[in-house]
C-alpha positions, 0 to 999 in steps of 0.5 A: 457500477458499484465499488469493490470493497477492496476498491473502496480501501484503495480510495480511502488510501488514496485520500490519506496519502493526498492529504499527507501530500505523499507521492504515490503510484498504483502500478498495474500487475501484469506478465511483464514484470510487475506481478506481486508489486504492492498496490501503492508505491509511496515516497513520503519524506524520503521513506519508501513504502509499499502498501498492499490494500486488502478488503476484510479478512483478505491476505496477500498472495505468496508473492505479494508478501515475498515483495513486501519482505523485499521492501523491508529487507532493503529499508523500506516500509511494507504495509498491508492495509484493509479498511479497519487499518487505515488509522495505522497508515496515518500513524505511520505516515505521522511517525515519519520525520 
């Protein structure tokens, strides 16, 4: 079965996170309290990062934006990454001391 464009982005994000030896989890959104949670919950060098993966010009939903905003309000790093923004994820990780 062919991989969806978003699945390709997630695979690339996983590869980067693995290269940086970051801890990450990919929670499954469901009706039991995880709706809107970013695709990746990451801890890298003591910093919390929430990453929402999107393909092409797709944008997060309102609920996903709300969760990313809450991450930012509490000192975490919220990211929306598509196939053209993978370099930005690397820049963020490189910038964490």
